[in-house]
Structures are given as C-alpha cells and as structure tokens.
C-alpha positions in Angstrom: 94.1 96.6 69.7 91.4 94.6 67.9 87.6 94.7 68.2 86.2 91.2 68.8 82.8 90.0 67.5 81.5 89.7 71.0 82.5 93.2 72.0 81.2 94.7 68.7 77.8 92.9 69.0 77.5 94.0 72.6 78.0 97.7 71.6 75.7 97.3 68.6 72.9 95.9 70.8 73.2 98.7 73.4 73.5 101.5 70.8 70.5 100.4 68.8 68.3 100.4 71.9 69.1 104.1 72.2 69.1 105.1 68.5 66.4 102.9 67.0 68.5 102.5 63.8 70.5 99.6 62.5 74.1 99.7 63.4 77.0 97.8 61.9 80.6 97.6 63.2 83.3 96.5 60.9 86.8 95.4 61.8 90.2 96.7 60.5 89.7 94.6 57.4 86.2 95.9 56.6 84.4 92.7 57.6 81.1 93.2 59.5 81.6 91.7 63.0 78.6 93.3 64.8 75.2 94.1 63.3 71.5 94.6 64.1 70.9 92.5 60.9 72.5 89.2 61.8 72.4 88.1 58.2 75.1 90.6 57.4 77.7 89.2 59.8 81.0 88.2 58.4 80.3 89.9 55.1 82.9 92.2 53.5 81.8 95.9 53.4 83.6 97.7 50.6 82.5 101.1 52.0 84.1 100.4 55.3 87.3 99.3 53.6 87.3 102.7 51.8 86.8 104.5 55.1 89.8 102.7 56.6 92.0 103.5 53.6 91.1 107.2 53.3 90.6 107.8 57.1 87.4 109.8 56.7 83.7 109.3 56.8 81.7 107.9 53.8 78.1 108.7 53.0 76.4 106.0 50.8 73.2 106.9 49.0 70.8 104.4 47.4 72.2 105.2 44.0 75.7 104.2 45.2 75.1 100.7 46.6 75.6 99.0 43.2 79.2 100.2 43.1 80.1 99.1 46.7 80.2 95.4 47.7 78.2 94.6 50.8 77.0 98.1 51.3 73.6 99.6 52.0 72.6 103.3 52.2 74.0 105.0 55.3 76.9 106.7 56.8 80.2 105.1 57.8 82.8 106.6 60.2 86.2 105.5 61.3 86.6 104.1 64.8 89.8 105.5 66.3 91.8 104.4 69.3 95.1 106.0 70.3 95.1 107.9 66.9 94.8 104.7 64.9 91.8 103.4 62.9 90.8 100.1 64.3 87.4 99.7 62.6 84.3 101.4 61.2 80.9 102.1 62.6 78.0 102.4 60.1 74.4 103.5 60.5 71.9 102.2 58.0 69.6 104.7 56.3 69.6 107.6 53.9 72.5 109.9 54.8 70.3 113.0 55.1 68.4 111.1 57.8 71.2 109.4 59.8 74.1 111.9 59.4 73.0 114.0 62.4 73.5 110.9 64.6 76.9 109.9 63.0 79.4 111.8 65.2 77.4 111.0 68.4 77.4 107.3 67.6 81.1 107.4 66.6 82.0 109.1 69.9 79.8 106.7 71.9 81.3 103.6 70.3 84.9 105.0 70.8 84.1 105.7 74.5 82.7 102.3 75.0 85.7 100.7 73.4 88.1 102.8 75.4 86.3 101.7 78.6 86.5 98.1 77.6 90.2 98.2 76.6 91.2 100.1 79.7 89.2 97.6 81.8 91.0 94.7 80.1 94.4 96.3 80.5 93.6 96.9 84.2 92.4 93.4 84.7 95.4 91.9 82.9 97.8 93.9 85.0 95.9 92.9 88.2 95.8 89.3 87.1 99.5 89.2 86.5 100.1 90.7 90.0 97.5 88.3 91.6 99.1 85.3 89.9 102.5 86.3 91.2 101.3 86.7 94.7 99.4 83.4 94.6 102.5 81.6 93.4 104.6 83.4 96.1 102.3 82.4 99.0 101.8 78.9 97.6 105.5 78.3 97.4 105.5 77.9 93.6 108.8 79.5 93.3 110.4 77.1 90.8 114.0 76.0 90.6 115.4 79.4 89.7 114.7 81.7 92.6 116.6 84.5 90.9 114.2 84.3 88.0 111.2 84.5 90.4 112.8 87.5 92.1 113.1 89.2 88.7 109.5 88.4 88.0 108.6 90.1 91.2 110.5 93.2 90.2 108.6 93.3 86.9 105.3 93.6 88.8 106.8 96.1 91.2 107.7 94.0 94.3 111.0 93.5 96.0 110.4 90.1 97.5 113.7 90.0 99.4 112.3 92.4 101.9 111.3 90.5 105.1 107.5 90.1 105.4 104.8 88.3 107.4 101.4 87.2 106.1 98.1 88.6 107.2 95.0 86.7 105.9 91.8 88.6 106.1 88.3 87.1 106.0 85.7 89.7 105.1 82.5 88.3 106.3 80.1 87.4 103.5 82.1 89.5 100.9 81.6 86.8 98.3 77.8 86.5 98.9 77.4 90.3 99.0 79.4 90.6 95.7 77.5 87.8 94.1 74.1 89.2 95.2 75.0 92.6 93.8 76.4 90.9 90.7 73.0 89.3 90.0 71.2 92.7 90.1 72.9 93.8 86.9 71.1 93.1 83.6 74.3 92.5 81.7 77.1 90.1 82.5 79.7 92.7 81.6 78.3 95.3 84.1 78.2 92.6 86.8 81.9 91.7 86.1 82.9 95.4 86.2 81.0 95.8 89.6 82.6 92.7 91.1 86.1 93.8 90.0 85.4 97.3 91.4 84.4 95.9 94.7 87.5 93.8 95.0 89.6 96.8 94.0 87.9 98.9 96.6 88.9 96.5 99.3 92.5 96.2 98.0 92.8 100.0 97.6 91.4 100.6 101.1 94.1 98.3 102.6 96.8 99.8 100.4 95.7 103.3 101.5 96.6 102.3 105.1 100.1 101.4 103.7 100.4 104.7 101.8 103.9 105.5 103.2 105.1 102.0 102.7 104.7 101.1 98.9 106.3 97.6 99.2 103.4 96.1 101.2 101.7 93.5 99.0 97.9 93.3 99.0 95.9 90.9 96.9 92.5 89.2 96.6 92.6 85.4 97.2 89.1 83.9 96.6 85.7 83.9 98.2 85.8 86.2 101.3 89.6 86.3 101.6 92.3 88.7 101.0 96.0 88.6 101.9 98.5 91.3 102.9 102.2 90.6 103.0 103.5 93.2 105.5 107.1 94.3 105.6 108.9 94.1 109.0 112.1 95.4 110.5 114.2 92.5 111.6 116.0 94.9 114.1 112.8 95.2 116.1 112.5 92.9 119.1 110.1 90.1 118.7 107.5 91.6 121.0 107.8 95.0 119.4 107.4 93.5 115.9 104.3 91.6 116.9 102.8 94.7 118.5 103.3 96.7 115.3 101.7 93.9 113.2 98.7 93.7 115.6 98.3 97.5 115.4 98.3 97.4 111.6 95.8 94.5 111.6 93.6 96.4 113.9 93.8 99.5 111.6 92.9 97.3 108.6 89.9 95.7 110.5 88.5 99.0 111.7 89.0 100.8 108.4 87.2 98.2 106.3 84.4 97.9 109.0 83.8 101.6 109.1 84.1 102.4 105.3 82.6 99.3 103.8 80.5 97.9 106.7 82.0 94.4 106.6 83.0 92.4 109.6 86.7 91.5 109.3 88.7 88.6 110.9 92.4 88.5 110.6 95.0 85.7 111.0 98.7 86.5 111.4 101.6 84.2 110.7 105.2 84.3 112.0 108.2 85.6 110.0 110.2 82.9 108.3 113.5 83.6 106.4 113.8 83.7 102.7 111.2 84.0 99.9 110.0 80.5 100.5 109.3 81.5 104.1 106.3 83.5 103.0 104.5 80.2 102.1 104.9 79.0 105.7 103.9 82.4 107.1 100.8 82.3 104.8 99.8 78.8 106.0 100.2 79.9 109.6 98.1 83.0 109.1 95.4 80.9 107.4 95.6 78.4 110.3 95.3 81.3 112.9 92.3 82.7 111.0 90.5 79.3 110.7 91.1 78.1 114.3 90.6 81.5 115.9 87.3 82.1 114.1 86.0 78.6 115.1 87.1 78.6 118.7 86.8 82.3 119.7 84.5 83.8 117.1 84.8 86.1 114.1 85.7 89.8 114.1 89.0 89.6 115.9 92.7 89.2 115.2 94.5 86.0 115.9 98.2 85.2 115.9 99.3 81.7 115.2 101.4 81.5 118.4 98.4 82.4 120.5 96.2 79.4 119.5 97.4 77.1 122.2 95.8 73.7 122.0 93.8 74.9 119.0 96.8 74.9 116.8 97.0 71.1 117.2 93.5 70.6 115.9 94.4 71.3 112.3 96.9 68.5 112.5 94.4 65.9 113.7 92.0 64.2 111.2 88.4 65.1 111.5 87.4 61.5 112.0 89.9 61.1 114.9 88.5 64.2 116.5 84.9 63.0 116.3 85.9 59.6 117.8 87.7 61.4 120.7 84.7 63.6 121.3 82.4 60.6 121.4 84.7 58.7 123.8 85.2 61.6 126.1 82.2 64.0 126.3 79.5 61.7 125.1 80.7 58.4 126.7 78.1 56.9 128.9 80.7 54.9 130.9 78.0 52.4 131.8 75.6 55.0 133.1 72.0 55.7 132.0 72.9 59.3 130.9 73.4 59.4 127.2 75.4 62.6 126.8 76.2 66.0 128.4 73.5 68.6 127.5 74.3 72.1 126.4 73.9 73.5 130.0 76.6 71.2 131.2 78.8 72.0 128.3 78.5 75.7 129.0 79.3 75.0 132.7 82.4 73.1 131.7 83.5 75.8 129.3 83.0 78.4 132.0 85.0 76.3 134.5 87.9 76.1 132.1 87.7 79.8 131.2 88.1 80.6 134.9 91.1 78.4 135.4 89.3 75.7 137.3 88.3 78.1 140.1 85.0 77.2 141.8 84.5 80.7 143.2 85.3 82.6 140.0 83.3 80.2 137.8 80.2 80.5 140.0 80.5 84.2 140.0 81.0 84.4 136.2 78.0 82.0 135.5 75.8 83.7 138.1 75.1 80.5 140.0 75.5 79.3 143.6 78.6 77.4 144.4 76.6 74.3 145.3 74.8 74.4 141.9 78.2 74.5 140.2 79.5 71.6 142.2 76.4 69.6 141.4 76.9 70.2 137.7 80.5 69.3 137.8 79.6 66.1 139.7 77.0 65.3 137.0 79.7 65.7 134.3 81.9 63.3 136.2 79.1 60.8 136.5 78.3 60.9 132.8 81.8 60.9 131.4 83.8 59.2 134.2 86.2 62.2 134.1 86.4 64.6 137.0 86.9 68.2 135.8 88.6 69.1 139.1 91.4 66.6 138.4 94.2 67.8 136.2 94.5 64.7 133.9 90.8 64.4 133.5 90.4 68.1 133.0 93.0 68.0 130.1 91.0 65.3 128.3 87.7 67.2 128.7 89.3 70.5 127.7 90.7 69.0 124.5 87.4 67.3 123.7 85.5 70.5 124.2 87.9 72.4 122.0 87.5 69.8 119.3 83.7 70.0 119.6 83.7 73.8 119.2 86.1 73.5 116.3 83.9 70.8 114.6 80.8 72.9 115.2 82.5 75.9 113.7 81.3 78.3 116.3 82.2 79.4 119.8 80.0 78.3 122.7 78.8 81.5 124.3 
C-alpha cells in the first residue's frame, strides 16, 4: 500500500491545524510527498531514509542537519500499516520541544491512513460488485456466458438462480445526498458521507433479505436502486407475484420508516436465463416510470398491471402530443379552444367509474344533470362522445397520454 501525494498533503494540512507545527510526510523511498513547507516537496530526506532502514524513530538536532541531506531539526517516526513501514512522518522543531507530540501524531497519521485505505478497499469491492450488476441488468454479458457466470461467483453471486428485477425510486435521494454533501467542508468527508448514505439504503434492503443471501441489491444512479429477487419456479404465477409484492411492500415500508424517504417500486416479470434479467429490469423500469406518472409516486407497480399505459413508452413523444392535440384539444370547427381542467377531471372520473353516470356523479359530488351537461360539453368541443365506446377509447388514450406527458396524476 502506497501513500499518494494527495493523501499525504491532506493529512498534513489537517494535522497542522491541530498541532500548529510543521509536518512532513515521506514515502517509502524517503521523498517528501506532503509538507506544510511546500518548497520541500519532492526533496529527498536522508533522515527519513534512515528511519525506514532501521525501523525506529530518529531525533535530529540542529547540530546534526549538516550530516543529513534534506533534513531539518525535528523528530521522524515510521508510519506502519499491517506491520510494514510504508513511510515516515516528521515534525519540524527541536526534539526536546516536539518529541512529546511524536507518538500522538504518528498514531493519528496511521489511523487516518487506515481509514483511507479501508474506505478505498470497500469502495473498490463495492465498485466491482456494482459494475457486475450494471453489466448484468444491461445485458452486457459478452460472448462467453460461462466466463460471466464465473465473474459473478467471484463477487459472490450465483446468477443461474431465477430472479426478477425490482427497481426502486427513493424520492429526492439524490438531492438530499447532494445537499448534505455540500454541507461538508472537505470533499473527502462529503464523499464518505455520500457513500455511507448509499450503503445505508443497500444494507437496509439487504437486511430484509437476511435469510436469503443470494438476493442482489445495488445502487444505480440518481434516486434509483435495484434488487434482483430470487424466486421459486415451482410457485404458481399468482403465488409468486404475491410474494414479490409482499417483499416490495416490506422494502417500501422499511425505508420509509427508518430513513423517511418516499419509495416507489417497479416490478418486472421473470424471463429465463441470465440474459432474461435485462428484460426483467427494463420491464421494472417501465413499470416504475409509467406507474409513477399515471398513478402517482409512493406505490408498487407491476409491468403486467399497466394496461394502456404500457403502450405509451413505445409511442414517440411527438406522436403522443399530436394525438392529444387532435383529440382533447381539437376545436372541430367550434368556438371552444380546448377542454379546461374541470372537464378533464370530469372525464377522468367518468373513466375511473367505468362510464357509469350514477357512480361518477356520486364520486364527483355533483348532480347527474351537471355531469351530463359536462359530458355534452366535452362532446361539443372534441366531437367525441364519452358515452360511446369507440369515442371513449380515443379520449381515454389521449387522457392517459396527457397525464404521462405532464408527469403527474390528475387528482
């Protein structure tokens, strides 16, 4: 393990603020890579080289500096990691003044290095796992599936186990993390906090799977995480789906209660083979996006329950806008320019109540005649009668498209 200039200088700056003395850190070759005196950077320090060779501290007095290249009065102590000397820390000043601080500074530097190295090891391990999961759900398997299976085993996953994808959107996680990140004075502290927050979400979900270690959980980006949930192919389809929904509900409630985040979950279907997870992931993402837009955030959506909404992701945005204009906002030669929000809410309520005049009037707290008047006005503006099946289908699709385009449910 090597100490970099960036890491050494960061430790020097922090330590000097506490001690008020000049600090130098030398690498395993005795070269100064961090110092309060920037003019000394990259100089060879013979005293440090002696400490590395002998493995013990060295006190340098003013009378000794002429005999040691690059040295000034002070105390130099070996920096150890895993019982190996990886550098030297020096405190500038007469030894009788700075020696009392020596062991404290040595211990402080070693602790800071240990924290840094452990964090890097943890980040590297997590990065390897995240990269594998991202390749898996993106379908980047390569030509040799056996090699990819082996790669999964190395990071601890048996990817031959049948799984379905759950994509979780944790409302404003990214913004919350970024805002908290900006409150830290140093970039490193902010990175540590951000990593800790991601880990907390992942570990919270993994804690739900405590008795099932082959569940795969990973951070994606922004507000999103993914869980690849194992399933039993012997379960009947309805039973399997019920189990997945129960697990999704547990994830949603646990994160909401412990971390105070609103969670929306999309669930995909099971597809055979390791390449099938890519399709399941796409379906789960589709279920999340469409469900959130059409029905609102904070719920669980399965791809097979999207109805007409599932088709919306297949239709170009421009085509959807054109259809909305021709259907809902068409004047049909009338003076009216478009349906206002009250009429849109009435139309939505009419569809939500299966085209029943009685049920719709009751649900919207209006007289039957008022409802009929509004439906008549919609027919007059658009030229489409909501009470006729074919016309109702066009209006229904256009309304779904509008809600999808607006990105929020009409309440």
